[in-house]
One Martini backbone bead per residue (centre of mass of N, CA, C, O) as a GRO file, in nm:
protein
   45
    1MET     BB    1  -5.730   2.432   0.014
    2LYS     BB    2  -5.613   2.673   0.241
    3LEU     BB    3  -5.687   2.968   0.354
    4GLU     BB    4  -5.612   3.241   0.548
    5ASN     BB    5  -5.926   3.250   0.660
    6GLY     BB    6  -5.985   2.913   0.682
    7ARG     BB    7  -6.083   2.848   0.418
    8PHE     BB    8  -6.185   2.657   0.145
    9ALA     BB    9  -6.038   2.556  -0.168
   10PRO     BB   10  -6.010   2.456  -0.468
   11GLY     BB   11  -5.811   2.277  -0.645
   12ILE     BB   12  -5.663   2.230  -0.941
   13GLN     BB   13  -5.752   1.937  -0.991
   14LEU     BB   14  -6.054   1.985  -0.950
   15LEU     BB   15  -6.083   2.194  -1.176
   16GLN     BB   16  -5.993   2.004  -1.403
   17ILE     BB   17  -6.218   1.799  -1.365
   18ALA     BB   18  -6.454   1.997  -1.405
   19MET     BB   19  -6.377   2.081  -1.693
   20ALA     BB   20  -6.381   1.801  -1.820
   21HIS     BB   21  -6.676   1.746  -1.754
   22SER     BB   22  -6.797   1.984  -1.905
   23HIS     BB   23  -6.691   1.900  -2.186
   24GLU     BB   24  -6.826   1.622  -2.192
   25MET     BB   25  -7.120   1.726  -2.167
   26ALA     BB   26  -7.116   1.898  -2.422
   27ARG     BB   27  -7.062   1.665  -2.618
   28ALA     BB   28  -7.312   1.501  -2.543
   29GLN     BB   29  -7.520   1.719  -2.620
   30ASP     BB   30  -7.439   1.739  -2.915
   31ARG     BB   31  -7.511   1.444  -2.982
   32ILE     BB   32  -7.807   1.457  -2.905
   33ASN     BB   33  -7.880   1.681  -3.106
   34GLU     BB   34  -7.798   1.526  -3.359
   35ILE     BB   35  -7.990   1.286  -3.322
   36ASN     BB   36  -8.251   1.450  -3.311
   37GLN     BB   37  -8.224   1.567  -3.597
   38ARG     BB   38  -8.231   1.293  -3.741
   39VAL     BB   39  -8.509   1.208  -3.642
   40ILE     BB   40  -8.667   1.447  -3.752
   41SER     BB   41  -8.584   1.410  -4.049
   42GLY     BB   42  -8.693   1.114  -4.076
   43SER     BB   43  -9.003   1.187  -4.001
   44ARG     BB   44  -9.049   1.366  -4.278
   45LEU     BB   45  -9.049   1.129  -4.507
   0.00000   0.00000   0.00000
């Protein structure tokens, strides 16, 4: 999308993709943290 000043701005679809990616990465990080906690708990036994 081109702005009045001639510069380009990200379109709505790109922003939606970026937000979906951000949420997916957050879920992946939560899963990594959960697995790490299970590993740590298991190593204490």
